C-alpha positions in Angstrom: 20.0 -21.7 9.4 19.1 -20.1 12.7 18.1 -22.1 15.7 14.4 -21.4 15.0 14.5 -22.9 11.6 12.8 -19.7 10.2 13.5 -17.7 7.1 13.5 -14.1 8.2 13.1 -11.0 6.0 14.5 -7.8 7.3 14.4 -4.3 5.9 17.4 -2.3 4.7 17.6 1.4 5.3 16.4 3.2 8.4 15.0 0.1 10.0 18.1 -2.1 9.4 20.0 -1.4 12.6 16.9 -1.9 14.8 16.1 -5.1 13.0 19.6 -6.4 13.6 19.4 -5.6 17.3 16.1 -7.5 17.4 17.8 -10.5 15.8 20.6 -10.2 18.3 18.1 -10.4 21.1 16.9 -13.7 19.6 20.4 -15.1 19.7 21.0 -14.8 15.9 24.5 -13.9 14.9 24.2 -10.8 12.7 27.9 -10.1 12.3 28.0 -11.2 8.7 25.1 -8.9 7.8 26.8 -6.0 9.5 30.1 -6.8 7.6 28.5 -7.1 4.1 26.7 -4.0 3.1 25.7 -5.2 -0.4 25.0 -8.9 0.2 21.2 -9.7 0.3 20.9 -13.3 1.3 22.5 -14.8 4.4 21.6 -18.5 4.1 23.7 -19.7 7.0 21.5 -17.8 9.4 18.2 -17.8 7.4 18.1 -14.1 6.8 17.3 -12.1 3.6 17.5 -8.3 3.4 15.4 -6.1 1.2 13.5 -2.9 0.9 10.9 -2.5 3.6 8.1 -2.3 1.1 9.0 -5.7 -0.3 8.9 -7.6 3.1 5.1 -8.2 3.0 5.4 -9.5 -0.5 8.0 -12.1 0.4 6.2 -13.1 3.6 2.8 -13.4 2.0 4.3 -15.6 -0.8 6.0 -17.9 1.8 9.5 -16.9 0.6 10.0 -15.9 4.2 8.3 -17.2 7.3 8.5 -13.9 9.2 9.6 -10.4 8.5 10.1 -6.9 9.9 8.7 -3.9 8.2 7.1 -0.5 9.1 3.5 -0.1 10.0 3.2 2.5 7.2 3.9 -0.3 4.7 1.2 -2.5 6.2 -1.3 0.4 6.2 -0.6 1.2 2.6 -1.0 -2.5 1.6 -3.9 -3.8 3.6 -4.7 -6.5 1.0 -1.6 -8.5 2.0 -2.6 -11.8 3.5 -0.2 -11.9 6.4 -0.4 -11.7 10.2 0.9 -8.8 12.3 2.5 -10.4 15.4 4.1 -7.6 17.4 4.9 -4.0 17.7 8.7 -3.9 18.0 8.8 -0.3 19.1 11.8 1.0 17.1 11.8 3.1 14.0 9.1 5.5 15.3 7.9 8.0 12.7 4.8 9.9 11.9 2.7 10.0 8.7 1.8 13.6 8.3 0.0 16.0 6.1 2.3 19.0 5.3 2.3 22.1 3.2 4.3 25.2 2.6 4.7 27.7 5.5 2.2 30.5 5.6 -1.4 30.3 4.5 -2.5 26.7 4.0 -2.8 26.3 0.2 -4.4 22.9 0.6 -7.2 24.3 2.7 -7.6 27.2 0.4 -7.9 24.9 -2.6 -10.4 22.8 -0.8 -12.5 25.9 0.0 -12.2 27.3 -3.5 -12.4 24.3 -5.7 -13.8 21.6 -3.4 -10.8 19.4 -3.9 -7.1 19.6 -3.1 -4.1 17.9 -4.8 -1.9 15.7 -2.6 1.5 14.4 -3.6 2.5 11.2 -1.7 4.1 7.8 -1.6 1.1 6.7 0.4 -2.0 7.3 -1.7 -4.1 4.7 0.1 -3.3 6.1 3.6 -3.8 9.6 2.4 -7.1 8.9 0.6 -8.6 7.0 3.6 -7.6 9.6 6.1 -9.1 12.5 4.1 -12.2 10.6 3.2 -12.9 10.1 6.9 -13.3 13.9 7.3 -15.2 14.3 4.1 -12.4 16.0 2.2 -12.0 15.5 -1.5 -8.4 15.0 -2.8 -6.7 14.2 -6.0 -3.7 11.9 -5.4 -0.4 12.4 -7.2 1.8 9.4 -6.5 5.5 10.2 -6.4 8.5 8.0 -5.5 11.3 10.5 -5.0 11.5 13.7 -3.0 7.9 14.3 -2.1 8.9 17.7 -0.5 9.5 19.1 -4.0 5.9 18.8 -5.1 4.4 21.9 -3.2 7.5 24.0 -4.1 7.0 23.4 -7.8 3.2 23.7 -7.9 2.7 20.0 -8.5 0.5 19.7 -5.4 -1.0 21.8 -2.7 0.3 19.5 0.1 2.0 16.2 0.7 1.4 13.2 2.9 4.7 11.7 3.9 6.7 9.9 6.6 8.9 11.9 8.9 11.1 11.1 11.9 12.3 14.5 13.0 10.6 17.0 10.7 14.0 18.3 9.7 13.6 17.6 6.0 10.2 19.3 5.9 11.5 22.3 7.7 14.6 22.6 5.5 12.2 22.8 2.5 9.9 25.4 4.0 7.1 22.9 4.8 5.1 22.6 8.1 3.1 19.8 9.5 -0.6 20.6 9.3 -2.0 17.3 10.6 -0.6 14.0 12.0 -2.2 11.1 10.4 -0.6 8.2 12.2 2.4 7.2 14.4 4.1 4.2 13.0 6.8 1.8 14.3 8.5 -1.4 13.1 6.3 -4.5 13.2 6.9 -8.3 13.1 4.8 -10.1 10.5 4.3 -13.7 9.6 3.2 -15.9 6.8 -0.2 -17.4 7.5 0.7 -21.0 6.8 4.0 -20.8 8.6 2.3 -19.3 11.6 -0.2 -22.1 11.7 2.4 -24.9 11.3 5.2 -23.3 13.4 3.1 -21.4 15.9 5.1 -22.2 19.0 8.4 -21.4 17.4 7.2 -18.2 15.8 5.6 -16.9 19.0 8.8 -17.7 21.0 10.8 -15.8 18.3 8.4 -12.9 18.5 8.8 -12.6 22.3 12.6 -12.5 22.0 12.8 -9.9 19.1 10.2 -7.7 20.9 12.6 -7.5 23.8 10.1 -8.1 26.6 9.2 -11.7 27.7 6.0 -10.4 29.2 4.7 -9.4 25.8 3.0 -12.3 24.1 2.7 -12.0 20.4 -0.9 -11.1 19.7 -1.9 -12.3 16.2 -3.8 -9.8 14.1 -4.3 -9.6 10.4 -2.0 -6.9 9.0 
């Protein structure tokens, strides 16, 4: 177990390297994680690795005291009863509304039919954003390559996460609107945060990389 006595959930994929660097700042030896690409549980240091979308589930259930995940995951799952402690700053991406180059098919569909069809992995984020501007949209939830949807006629546009926009461009899509800028966030189990407040806040300051930043508790 690490010196904090915490069980820490960290995400695999694009956020893994930044998460490991954050743990390094907290004095946690991450060498075993870096050396074992397939291993998921590292009991000696109190770390478990998983998909970013699973982190809030484990933290909410108390299987982990704290975790790191993307703000997009938190926005898509607002019902999770966890605390958002700190913006860790890395993993910056944008949630965008994109469609094929040329005339905007989504806008045309909205004008012609009063509704547009959106393919996305983030139906809640997309629906909430469009509702704010009074636009009607039918959501098509997909889990694979969202960029394919407008190219095959499945949808008029997509709402997706992008870091550089390169994948969109390579598939002939352009960003029409930026919905949100998201980064990696540190979250905590509610009970753990109450019982281990000092330890968790000290951990949060270290992983955030700036001792002047106090962890500000907010419901995720």
